[in-house]
Steps between C-alpha positions, in 0.01 A plus 500: 500500500875442529615376839771763481264787534239488770320805645648749260478862611572768249842673481295778351369568857853549632548762233190677619658538855269260693570420870835323545353185661367375164691218335500582141567341166640651180281512194692193380426291815806573721435558867660792683471556870438874543617499858839361411635547152817299566517148360371236747703215336862415422677650199580154352131440434471827308803401297347163429181671375703718266698204378188294416337793318805588291607147426144378406440809286832448317424127449154552355606798285789294352251248363200729424705767324557255215120508439511881498318502837576823690695505825200640683319162450792312643490715816122455527525124466749479786261688725199288397697178574598628845151623585292211366384224741594198298482280808537548874866402501587757236293773670671432836845521343415822324342639814829443687692692230250771407257502793331823617739546794809473289412748218563840664830578333397342173190713493677822578768410244251447220299813601815706488578348156156586361536858605839520337357331190243777445763765558720312247223498244420866561864599442504309172176648372507802269182695569558727199397203289138560616513858363641399164303174463329452167120497485504124425684417824267735698192331350630149561615578857166664587284231334704225662381620840157645438352225273561205734392708799165592341443145384588360847279754678211424265526131562537563875183711510271304272623143574722450803289720728220253470706220670708698753438700813596864524838438658606253231380746227717769662798269500448392145465860385841583649653190336350602165692827521821314579452256215466777248834665559808461280793569724796669330767303706351168378483593134860644515622180656325272242637704204848502648496123558393441143764741358241707317515812717625726227300342209214692343243284680691524827510882488130515432421255781716682745345840424151354524586340836632823631166668420321217688738547792345848553172319577686271745630797696159661504340173623767461766440858635121464479496166683719634780279813537182299493632266773604797716168668448299193606718432810600841631255749351514803262749705704768224502443427126537869415829523699635193313396648162666840595815307600511317171455821298765671711732206453460515116567874492806445729642243262436708189608841623762427766647149467514487114680833466754387763562183296564704184743716699683180606520397138644842397769458763601163357780504244403407142528130431506407879227357718374673816698439816412202729412738788223662300367164392484372856327813618236466228435136595461603862249770391314234311464281811388806705227566238379140557467575871320825415258314279410263792463801726236663276307175434637426154682187387867493569596469132327822395760747644810329362332451169415863458843601617649266240292646223637844585868388469642579156531160330821383332854634564642645711256475796248234398773271377701536816199406711403204289852364503499512883170316558438297182669175617335504840156585371482254214737232624431489874178677609266402213542125532438527866200723460329292222566178687363625832191629320446162337550314834165632605324288241400149574418342168259254662272801556464537130282190494267626767193619306246440769394686817486345844144391453589314180348741246690656209730786590351787302775737594762261353293455180433875449868583561592263216237661280634848568861374432397353166298809401765756585790307343298436181381862479852630542641261238233582247498879540881516466466334156237749369726802456783312317255326268311825436832651385552197268789353696571125457293260709808350675605858592159567654494166686859569630399847628196347679726238666731778623224708649341184660822406689490434869783490757636604832277813537177294478648246745568765759158664439310176553694430821423843625130471406480164682614663826291815462170329403559148640442329168440127537794266448350317201428833323851627578643176359297538186619860447864409555491188279316684214757779529790256475348317205460829312847615591638172364299454184502857365884537459518151347224578245661845430841342424331264255282768331734796472843466345657841435770341285255412217488855373876491434469208257628665175322437175631831350870515436667784696877474456795672336500258205150579385535878556465681168753751366471855622247378764499628851669260736308473828711391793420439866796559733486381863686693763556369859761745624730790406761260355259392223424848365832583324555153352150499352539852350837397344337189344214709354754750369687223326184402310507847348157655530434749219200668341516242220530205743340625823484328834225522750641397845268410783705524814366299794633563851426184706473533881426210736169535685575526870282687746206509264208263441410617152740521201548834325559584136595862417532663161729794548358664190154511668624559856399853611654502843824342626507321837789661682449278807585181309870398528471332154384819323850643487616196294197534263574873462867423414383235253252733331751784483777276354284366219340836433848648450590209273179563301602868448849400392358265229282781374192338348620144467392386845177515701518411867202395720586436866303280737542378856356168623491412873414128534622187678827359358353177392222682312695764318503290183130580457557875501786463250316258263174687519668833409689336215172346377308831523774710333569255224872488574743286296770476764521487879839589654567349845798560731705193606462393864874534567658828587876556457724757653571820302823344356327176413731276708279402793144386539330739753141359492315199374123539520332161452151651512598713198637196328167323554315801361711500181435129454125546538494784247694295243243221533196735468604809311272599204807622299872457478708526819862606565698476821770768532809397700718797597832394655651856519338838506435601142653845460564479122449821302382435142725680251708433189824514708370238753281257304270262699609150414230226485549132440227257399556130566298287256441132503157471348132493596218751546648663814827558314312641201317739739834609642626551149211743429585699816865524382385598144316795659819603681689490168318818403673688785815661348671476833451116532743244363337156463664168471299183424667176599348181370597165648480212253526135605796322351270218397321751269785705359334505161200685650244254370143609587294221640184674623285813480677658795827472323364665188379800711842522668681501169274761346555744786875441507520564126348843566771571752766388255359729234499792746858418596616556140311828484583636843849451645386546859342149510711183544383147433707216635445123477665262736494122482468315828466127582324520836395725786839527680667627182218754464566623852869541433435706184239720666735578788764614256255713306255686716715678749586773249132608450268732688184295445454131408158385363390141507174302444370309787423167340387355827534123535633465140830313465680503168838366386652843576375492864527124562585429866417853624136465581550277804731764655255784450445697822231746371262322263317831434816625316547191279841330452698788359329767714582292808862475392528880449338574830777327688750712684779493241367360168410846338734713687328826583283505187121538537292205382152508346322167489193490270207264477256531214132513582344160582162482329205281569574309180850407611551131573 
């Protein structure tokens, strides 16, 4: 056993109101003097402990994260190193820093953090997911708990019981129940770390884990009542059960209605006031004390209260924003490290009893661990394979459901104190848990790649769209400012009954205050959530596009959706919807926001820029970024024509842009000008490759249309290098309402020579980057287009 932790006495006993003269220890091995809860050592020592924990965790994670090893492993390793007796010198130094008499404040700090962690998880959890969970998730979630439990109990009864006494069988039976659980907080954390939270697999795993979480809550309550029954009798157990039921009714019928009343008093688009947030946090801490008072674990009250709080904005988001940094950045490293400090890795090699015989309890514990983990892994594969899902998909789901983490670590520490599990068995449990928590995410990241489904083998772009074929477009909306500009762009493409457009409008909301992502189809939505501050924007969006649909009168079909997901994972929602709906074009808003007059930059959202870049790399169809410098208030009419300019140099992106412009030519209120830049070195227009032949063929069509229709202009300009191209573009484009260019990322020609190295936004290409600058295109809107990148592209 580690020299740091001698004569441990359970912190659990303090919670059960034992006499004050008992010196007690937290479930994670931290001593607390019940007669004097004030620290008995200097503050600098506590600060040194915090510094060692944070610095060591940061150092390990900096190296291990490159191997896709989760942060939880780094925190555990730090604790193992501190708690292990490598030699007497090391043990003595660690004892001076983290000895039993110097851990009071650290223990209380980590206990407080764990209580807030479960409240934090409860607030982020959407319990309505359980009610609308598909049968597949319900089956997987139930089987993931019941199958390993039945297998473990069977092995325990028919095999382990032959080698163990009654007390060890009882301990191992309780451990079997703990090993079978799939904690929702752990699964949510793993999926979030791997950036697959809102993928199809992530949603299924999260829903299945939430079903399993119901079993965890039931086991938690049952264990507490059983303990109370054995120690205090039937009367005390009945009082505790009645108190638990009364608390649940109080939360559902009193506290939750009050919370909804608070939300109704909050102005739309705003978060709940700080005073309300602080009061709710105080109530959460009071529920932790009430849980202790009625013989339950301290985390149960805050967790149930958190589940009752409406997730997402305005209330859930406001609470999460207040406690997120402290819970994940401060309390959790301390809690995990102090749990791991209890483990002395030298105990792991102790497989014999005091009389020298084989330690059967250690052996049978290992057997139960292997049986339950294997049973869970296998049973979670059966349902996906039965439904003819790919093998790697089934394996990935099994890895998700087999994940271990902070909840198991806390549970094993608590069981050690309650049942006095031997140190070698405790070390075995903790090390096996850490190995699983490390290997599972690594294997999952290798097996499951959500980007593979976006690899395009079927061409979905404007160029390959047949005549009089419905154009399917996905438009992305982040805020009010994107609605009008997107509608005006669609109006310019002239949707008619002969050339219809099907617009899929996706409202994107960052996931804050929720653990699970949400995807809403407004066509299928039966009931609007009036308590969500984002619902008013979605309603405005739906109303605006529905009105536009009515104005077009048969030429446009609008389908509106809302996706709530983490900013760094929104690309999956966008690309998946584009893939499912067979769209030919995705329209994205630029990350810069200008003032209404187009003179000043009001906002530059780098996270939105990163999102656009990821979509351009992964999109299953063509992509366009719409840059709006001034509010587009143009009214389409013969008196006020909408002027469009296409800048053409050559290449497949420019050809895609040309097809967008050709569609706009059909609009009688649009005046199109095509400007082609020709290198002086090739004034004769010699065609040297296949790309040049395609360019010439399409431009010849424009020239022919120009002779037939007077509203189209075709201009050729000869330039010798990039700077001259810039000068001519500046003199041209300021007189137009919209400028269309192809992206041509990373491609440098004679016409753009010298410009690529000055490019600030590579996602826009050379000309797009030039036009996005503050003064290059005046107040004209800019539409940068990239043709679909297929799997066959080199």
